[in-house]
DSSP file (Angstrom, degrees, kcal/mol; ACC not computed):
  #  RESIDUE AA STRUCTURE BP1 BP2  ACC     N-H-->O    O-->H-N    N-H-->O    O-->H-N    TCO  KAPPA ALPHA  PHI   PSI    X-CA   Y-CA   Z-CA
    1    1 A M     >        0   0    0      0, 0.0     4,-2.0     0, 0.0     5,-0.2   0.000 360.0 360.0 360.0 -41.4  -14.8   14.3   -1.0
    2    2 A L  H  >  +     0   0    0      1,-0.2     4,-2.4     2,-0.2     5,-0.2   0.928 360.0  48.1 -55.2 -45.6  -13.3   13.9   -4.4
    3    3 A M  H  > S+     0   0    0      1,-0.2     4,-2.3     2,-0.2    -1,-0.2   0.863 107.6  56.2 -67.4 -33.3  -14.8   17.2   -5.6
    4    4 A K  H  > S+     0   0    0      2,-0.2     4,-2.3     1,-0.2     5,-0.3   0.908 108.7  46.2 -66.8 -38.2  -13.5   18.9   -2.4
    5    5 A I  H  X>S+     0   0    0     -4,-2.0     4,-2.8     1,-0.2     5,-0.7   0.927 113.8  49.0 -67.4 -42.9   -9.9   17.8   -3.2
    6    6 A V  H  X5S+     0   0    0     -4,-2.4     4,-1.0     3,-0.2    -2,-0.2   0.885 112.8  48.3 -66.8 -36.4  -10.3   18.9   -6.8
    7    7 A R  H  <5S+     0   0    0     -4,-2.3    -2,-0.2    -5,-0.2    -1,-0.2   0.902 121.5  32.8 -68.2 -43.2  -11.7   22.3   -5.8
    8    8 A T  H  <5S+     0   0    0     -4,-2.3    -2,-0.2    -5,-0.2    -3,-0.2   0.901 135.3  21.1 -85.9 -38.6   -9.0   23.0   -3.2
    9    9 A E  H  <5S-     0   0    0     -4,-2.8    -3,-0.2    -5,-0.3    -2,-0.2   0.553 105.7-114.0-107.5  -9.9   -5.9   21.4   -4.7
   10   10 A G    ><< -     0   0    0     -4,-1.0     3,-1.1    -5,-0.7     4,-0.3  -0.046  31.8 -78.3  93.0 161.3   -6.7   21.1   -8.3
   11   11 A V  G >  S+     0   0    0      1,-0.3     3,-1.5     2,-0.2     4,-0.3   0.864 123.9  61.1 -69.3 -33.1   -7.3   18.1  -10.7
   12   12 A W  G >  S+     0   0    0      1,-0.3     3,-1.1     2,-0.2    -1,-0.3   0.680  87.0  72.7 -66.9 -20.0   -3.7   17.3  -11.0
   13   13 A S  G X  S+     0   0    0     -3,-1.1     3,-1.3     1,-0.2    -1,-0.3   0.722  83.3  70.7 -70.7 -17.1   -3.3   16.7   -7.3
   14   14 A L  G <  S+     0   0    0     -3,-1.5     3,-0.3    -4,-0.3    -1,-0.2   0.843 107.3  37.3 -62.4 -30.3   -5.2   13.4   -7.8
   15   15 A W  G X> S+     0   0    0     -3,-1.1     3,-1.2    -4,-0.3     4,-0.5   0.051  82.0 115.6-109.6  24.9   -2.1   12.1   -9.6
   16   16 A S  T <4 S+     0   0    0     -3,-1.3     3,-0.2     1,-0.2    -1,-0.2   0.813  78.7  44.8 -65.0 -32.0    0.5   13.8   -7.4
   17   17 A G  T 3> S+     0   0    0     -3,-0.3     4,-1.5    -4,-0.3    -1,-0.2   0.374  89.1  87.8 -94.2   7.6    1.9   10.5   -6.1
   18   18 A L  H <> S+     0   0    0     -3,-1.2     4,-2.7     2,-0.2     5,-0.2   0.914  84.7  51.5 -73.0 -40.9    2.1    8.6   -9.4
   19   19 A S  H  X S+     0   0    0     -4,-0.5     4,-2.8     1,-0.2     5,-0.2   0.956 112.6  44.7 -66.2 -48.3    5.6    9.8  -10.5
   20   20 A P  H  > S+     0   0    0      0, 0.0     4,-1.4     0, 0.0    -1,-0.2   0.905 114.2  51.2 -58.0 -39.1    7.4    8.8   -7.2
   21   21 A T  H  X S+     0   0    0     -4,-1.5     4,-3.1     2,-0.2     5,-0.2   0.912 112.4  45.3 -64.8 -44.6    5.5    5.5   -7.2
   22   22 A L  H  X S+     0   0    0     -4,-2.7     4,-2.4     1,-0.2    -1,-0.2   0.937 109.5  55.1 -63.6 -45.8    6.6    4.7  -10.9
   23   23 A V  H  < S+     0   0    0     -4,-2.8    -1,-0.2    -5,-0.2    -2,-0.2   0.840 117.1  39.6 -60.2 -29.9   10.2    5.8  -10.1
   24   24 A L  H  X S+     0   0    0     -4,-1.4     4,-1.2    -5,-0.2    -2,-0.2   0.923 117.9  42.1 -79.7 -49.3   10.1    3.2   -7.3
   25   25 A S  H  X S+     0   0    0     -4,-3.1     4,-2.7     1,-0.2     5,-0.2   0.830 105.3  60.5 -80.1 -31.0    8.2    0.4   -8.7
   26   26 A V  H  X S+     0   0    0     -4,-2.4     4,-1.9    -5,-0.2    -1,-0.2   0.960 110.8  39.5 -62.6 -51.0    9.7    0.1  -12.3
   27   27 A P  H  > S+     0   0    0      0, 0.0     4,-2.4     0, 0.0     5,-0.2   0.845 114.0  55.8 -69.2 -30.4   13.3   -0.5  -11.1
   28   28 A A  H  X S+     0   0    0     -4,-1.2     4,-2.4     1,-0.2    -2,-0.2   0.941 112.1  42.7 -65.7 -45.8   12.1   -2.8   -8.3
   29   29 A M  H  X S+     0   0    0     -4,-2.7     4,-2.3     2,-0.2     5,-0.2   0.833 112.1  52.5 -70.9 -29.1   10.2   -5.0  -10.7
   30   30 A V  H  X S+     0   0    0     -4,-1.9     4,-2.0    -5,-0.2     5,-0.3   0.939 114.3  43.5 -62.6 -50.7   13.0   -5.0  -13.3
   31   31 A V  H  X S+     0   0    0     -4,-2.4     4,-2.4     2,-0.2     5,-0.3   0.929 114.5  50.4 -63.9 -43.8   15.5   -6.1  -10.6
   32   32 A Y  H  X S+     0   0    0     -4,-2.4     4,-2.9    -5,-0.2     5,-0.2   0.971 113.6  42.9 -61.6 -56.0   13.1   -8.7   -9.1
   33   33 A F  H  X S+     0   0    0     -4,-2.3     4,-1.9     1,-0.2    -1,-0.2   0.851 116.4  46.5 -69.3 -31.6   12.2  -10.4  -12.5
   34   34 A V  H  X S+     0   0    0     -4,-2.0     4,-2.0    -5,-0.2    -1,-0.2   0.924 116.7  44.1 -73.4 -43.2   15.7  -10.5  -13.8
   35   35 A T  H  X S+     0   0    0     -4,-2.4     4,-2.1    -5,-0.3     5,-0.2   0.887 113.0  52.5 -69.7 -35.6   17.1  -11.8  -10.6
   36   36 A Y  H  X S+     0   0    0     -4,-2.9     4,-2.8    -5,-0.3     5,-0.2   0.943 112.0  44.8 -62.7 -48.8   14.3  -14.3  -10.2
   37   37 A E  H  X S+     0   0    0     -4,-1.9     4,-2.4    -5,-0.2     5,-0.2   0.926 114.0  50.0 -61.7 -45.8   14.7  -15.8  -13.7
   38   38 A N  H  X S+     0   0    0     -4,-2.0     4,-1.9     2,-0.2    -1,-0.2   0.873 115.2  42.2 -59.4 -42.6   18.5  -16.0  -13.4
   39   39 A L  H  X S+     0   0    0     -4,-2.1     4,-3.0     2,-0.2     5,-0.2   0.911 112.9  53.9 -72.0 -44.9   18.3  -17.7   -9.9
   40   40 A R  H  X S+     0   0    0     -4,-2.8     4,-2.2    -5,-0.2    -2,-0.2   0.909 112.9  42.7 -57.2 -45.5   15.6  -20.1  -11.1
   41   41 A L  H  X S+     0   0    0     -4,-2.4     4,-2.8    -5,-0.2    -1,-0.2   0.897 113.7  50.9 -71.6 -39.5   17.6  -21.2  -14.1
   42   42 A A  H  X S+     0   0    0     -4,-1.9     4,-2.1    -5,-0.2    -2,-0.2   0.942 112.4  47.0 -64.3 -44.9   20.8  -21.5  -12.1
   43   43 A F  H  X S+     0   0    0     -4,-3.0     4,-1.0     2,-0.2    -2,-0.2   0.904 113.1  49.4 -60.3 -42.0   19.1  -23.6   -9.4
   44   44 A S  H ><>S+     0   0    0     -4,-2.2     5,-2.1    -5,-0.2     3,-0.7   0.930 111.1  49.0 -64.9 -43.6   17.5  -25.8  -12.1
   45   45 A D  H ><5S+     0   0    0     -4,-2.8     3,-1.3     1,-0.3    -1,-0.2   0.858 107.8  54.3 -62.0 -36.9   20.8  -26.3  -13.9
   46   46 A A  H 3<5S+     0   0    0     -4,-2.1    -1,-0.3     1,-0.3    -2,-0.2   0.714 106.1  53.7 -70.6 -20.0   22.5  -27.2  -10.6
   47   47 A C  T X<5S-     0   0    0     -4,-1.0     3,-0.6    -3,-0.7    -1,-0.3   0.138 131.3 -89.6 -95.9  17.2   19.8  -29.9  -10.0
   48   48 A G  T < 5S-     0   0    0     -3,-1.3    -3,-0.2     1,-0.2    -2,-0.1   0.721  76.3 -57.1  85.4  19.4   20.4  -31.5  -13.4
   49   49 A G  T 3 <S+     0   0    0     -5,-2.1     2,-0.2     1,-0.4    -1,-0.2   0.079 111.2 108.6  97.8 -25.5   18.0  -29.6  -15.6
   50   50 A E    <   -     0   0    0     -3,-0.6    -1,-0.4    -6,-0.2    -3,-0.2  -0.617  66.5-131.1 -86.0 147.5   15.0  -30.5  -13.6
   51   51 A Q        -     0   0    0     -2,-0.2    -7,-0.1    -3,-0.1   -10,-0.0  -0.862  20.8-147.9-100.9 106.6   13.2  -27.9  -11.4
   52   52 A P    >   -     0   0    0      0, 0.0     3,-0.9     0, 0.0    -8,-0.0  -0.137  27.5-105.6 -63.6 169.1   12.6  -29.1   -8.0
   53   53 A V  T 3> S+     0   0    0      1,-0.2     4,-0.5     2,-0.1    -2,-0.0   0.886 117.3  53.3 -61.4 -42.3    9.5  -27.9   -6.0
   54   54 A W  H 3> S+     0   0    0      1,-0.2     4,-2.3     2,-0.1    -1,-0.2   0.585  85.9  83.5 -75.5 -11.5   11.5  -25.6   -3.8
   55   55 A V  H <> S+     0   0    0     -3,-0.9     4,-2.6     1,-0.2     5,-0.3   0.914  89.5  48.2 -65.4 -44.4   13.4  -23.6   -6.6
   56   56 A P  H  > S+     0   0    0      0, 0.0     4,-2.6     0, 0.0     5,-0.2   0.915 114.5  48.3 -61.0 -39.1   10.5  -21.0   -7.3
   57   57 A A  H  X S+     0   0    0     -4,-0.5     4,-2.2     2,-0.2    -2,-0.2   0.947 115.8  41.6 -68.5 -46.2   10.2  -20.3   -3.6
   58   58 A V  H  X S+     0   0    0     -4,-2.3     4,-2.7     2,-0.2     5,-0.2   0.941 116.8  47.4 -65.4 -48.2   13.9  -19.9   -3.0
   59   59 A A  H  X S+     0   0    0     -4,-2.6     4,-2.1    -5,-0.2     5,-0.2   0.893 114.4  48.2 -65.0 -41.6   14.5  -17.9   -6.1
   60   60 A G  H  X S+     0   0    0     -4,-2.6     4,-2.3    -5,-0.3     5,-0.2   0.902 112.2  48.6 -66.6 -40.3   11.5  -15.7   -5.4
   61   61 A S  H  X S+     0   0    0     -4,-2.2     4,-2.0    -5,-0.2    -2,-0.2   0.933 115.7  42.8 -66.7 -44.9   12.6  -15.1   -1.8
   62   62 A L  H  X S+     0   0    0     -4,-2.7     4,-1.7     1,-0.2    -1,-0.2   0.839 114.4  49.2 -75.5 -29.8   16.1  -14.2   -2.6
   63   63 A S  H  X S+     0   0    0     -4,-2.1     4,-2.5    -5,-0.2    -1,-0.2   0.869 111.6  49.1 -76.3 -36.2   15.3  -12.0   -5.6
   64   64 A R  H  X S+     0   0    0     -4,-2.3     4,-2.5    -5,-0.2     5,-0.2   0.903 110.4  52.1 -65.6 -40.6   12.6  -10.0   -3.6
   65   65 A T  H  X S+     0   0    0     -4,-2.0     4,-2.1    -5,-0.2    -2,-0.2   0.935 112.3  45.3 -55.3 -49.3   15.1   -9.5   -0.8
   66   66 A W  H  X S+     0   0    0     -4,-1.7     4,-1.8     2,-0.2    -2,-0.2   0.914 112.3  50.4 -61.5 -47.7   17.7   -8.2   -3.3
   67   67 A A  H  X S+     0   0    0     -4,-2.5     4,-2.0     1,-0.2    -2,-0.2   0.931 111.3  48.5 -59.9 -47.4   15.2   -6.0   -5.1
   68   68 A V  H  X S+     0   0    0     -4,-2.5     4,-1.2     1,-0.2    -1,-0.2   0.872 110.1  52.7 -63.5 -41.0   14.0   -4.4   -1.7
   69   69 A T  H  < S+     0   0    0     -4,-2.1    -1,-0.2    -5,-0.2    -2,-0.2   0.827 112.3  43.6 -64.6 -35.3   17.6   -3.8   -0.6
   70   70 A L  H  < S+     0   0    0     -4,-1.8     4,-0.3    -3,-0.2    -2,-0.2   0.819 118.5  43.8 -80.4 -32.9   18.5   -2.0   -3.8
   71   71 A V  H >X S+     0   0    0     -4,-2.0     4,-1.6     1,-0.2     3,-0.5   0.536  85.8  92.5 -94.4  -7.8   15.2    0.1   -3.9
   72   72 A S  H 3X S+     0   0    0     -4,-1.2     4,-1.8     1,-0.2     3,-0.2   0.875  82.8  54.6 -55.5 -41.1   15.0    1.1   -0.2
   73   73 A P  H 3> S+     0   0    0      0, 0.0     4,-1.8     0, 0.0    -1,-0.2   0.879 108.4  51.0 -61.6 -33.3   16.9    4.4   -0.7
   74   74 A L  H <> S+     0   0    0     -3,-0.5     4,-2.1    -4,-0.3    -2,-0.2   0.825 107.0  54.3 -67.6 -31.2   14.3    5.3   -3.4
   75   75 A E  H  X S+     0   0    0     -4,-1.6     4,-2.1     2,-0.2    -1,-0.2   0.838 106.8  50.0 -69.5 -34.3   11.5    4.5   -1.0
   76   76 A L  H  X S+     0   0    0     -4,-1.8     4,-2.2     2,-0.2    -2,-0.2   0.907 112.6  47.9 -70.3 -38.6   13.0    6.9    1.6
   77   77 A I  H  X S+     0   0    0     -4,-1.8     4,-2.8     1,-0.2    -2,-0.2   0.930 111.2  50.9 -66.7 -41.4   13.2    9.6   -1.2
   78   78 A R  H  X S+     0   0    0     -4,-2.1     4,-2.4     1,-0.2    -1,-0.2   0.908 109.4  49.2 -61.6 -42.9    9.6    9.0   -2.2
   79   79 A T  H  X S+     0   0    0     -4,-2.1     4,-1.5     1,-0.2    -1,-0.2   0.872 112.3  48.1 -68.9 -34.9    8.3    9.2    1.3
   80   80 A K  H  X S+     0   0    0     -4,-2.2     4,-1.7     2,-0.2    -2,-0.2   0.917 111.3  51.3 -65.0 -43.5   10.2   12.5    1.9
   81   81 A M  H  X>S+     0   0    0     -4,-2.8     4,-2.1     1,-0.2     5,-0.6   0.905 108.8  50.0 -59.1 -42.4    8.9   13.9   -1.4
   82   82 A Q  H  <5S+     0   0    0     -4,-2.4    -1,-0.2     1,-0.2    -2,-0.2   0.849 114.9  45.2 -66.4 -31.3    5.3   13.0   -0.5
   83   83 A S  H  <5S+     0   0    0     -4,-1.5    -1,-0.2    -5,-0.2    -2,-0.2   0.760 125.6  26.8 -78.7 -25.5    5.6   14.7    2.9
   84   84 A K  H  <5S-     0   0    0     -4,-1.7    -2,-0.2    -5,-0.1    -3,-0.2   0.456  94.8-123.7-122.7  -6.4    7.3   17.9    1.9
   85   85 A K  T  <5 +     0   0    0     -4,-2.1     2,-0.3    -5,-0.2    -3,-0.1   0.984  59.5 144.1  56.3  59.8    6.3   18.5   -1.8
   86   86 A M      < -     0   0    0     -5,-0.6    -1,-0.2    -6,-0.1     2,-0.1  -0.882  46.5-115.7-128.5 162.6    9.8   18.7   -3.2
   87   87 A S     >  -     0   0    0     -2,-0.3     4,-1.3     1,-0.1    -1,-0.0  -0.408  31.8-104.0 -93.4 172.1   11.4   17.6   -6.4
   88   88 A Y  H  > S+     0   0    0      1,-0.2     4,-1.0     2,-0.2    -1,-0.1   0.857 122.8  52.1 -64.8 -32.6   14.0   14.9   -7.0
   89   89 A L  H  > S+     0   0    0      1,-0.2     4,-0.6     2,-0.2     3,-0.5   0.898 106.2  54.9 -66.4 -39.6   16.6   17.6   -7.5
   90   90 A G  H  4 S+     0   0    0      1,-0.2     3,-0.4     2,-0.2     6,-0.2   0.776 100.8  59.8 -66.4 -24.2   15.6   19.3   -4.2
   91   91 A E  H  < S+     0   0    0     -4,-1.3    -1,-0.2     1,-0.2    -2,-0.2   0.876 108.0  44.5 -67.2 -39.0   16.2   16.0   -2.4
   92   92 A W  H  < S+     0   0    0     -4,-1.0    -1,-0.2    -3,-0.5    -2,-0.2   0.470  89.2 110.6 -90.7  -1.3   19.8   15.9   -3.4
   93   93 A S  S  X S-     0   0    0     -4,-0.6     4,-1.1    -3,-0.4     3,-0.3  -0.285  79.4-114.7 -74.7 164.4   20.7   19.5   -2.7
   94   94 A P  H  > S+     0   0    0      0, 0.0     4,-1.1     0, 0.0     3,-0.3   0.871 115.5  56.1 -60.7 -37.7   23.0   20.5    0.1
   95   95 A C  H  > S+     0   0    0      1,-0.2     4,-1.0     2,-0.2     3,-0.2   0.849  99.8  59.8 -67.8 -31.5   20.1   22.3    1.9
   96   96 A A  H  > S+     0   0    0     -3,-0.3     4,-0.8    -6,-0.2     3,-0.3   0.861 101.9  53.9 -62.6 -35.8   17.9   19.2    1.9
   97   97 A A  H  < S+     0   0    0     -4,-1.1     3,-0.4    -3,-0.3    -1,-0.2   0.860 107.1  50.1 -68.8 -33.5   20.6   17.3    3.9
   98   98 A S  H  < S+     0   0    0     -4,-1.1    -1,-0.2     1,-0.2    -2,-0.2   0.705 105.2  58.1 -82.8 -14.2   20.6   20.0    6.6
   99   99 A M  H  <        0   0    0     -4,-1.0    -1,-0.2    -3,-0.3    -2,-0.2   0.720 360.0 360.0 -81.6 -20.3   16.8   19.9    6.9
  100  100 A A     <        0   0    0     -4,-0.8    -1,-0.2    -3,-0.4    -2,-0.1   0.497 360.0 360.0 -69.6 360.0   16.7   16.1    7.8
């Protein structure tokens, strides 16, 4: 099956989804880790410098929610790009809006 894909679509088609995935995952992880560390430290400081057992769970939940909220528009663009073979610039053009 792998050889069939390479013959019909070319070798580079094996990596066609990599750039949209990286564009989505890198900002999501940066937002998540920065938010997690800041919340964890803030909750620990509010508890007198000790880190209660619940702090990592709450900080992780809140930071993951924040990261997903910020990255959701990029997820929509990635999904459209994978279904229509369009570039990032093509997604923001006036014609793309009328196609949706």
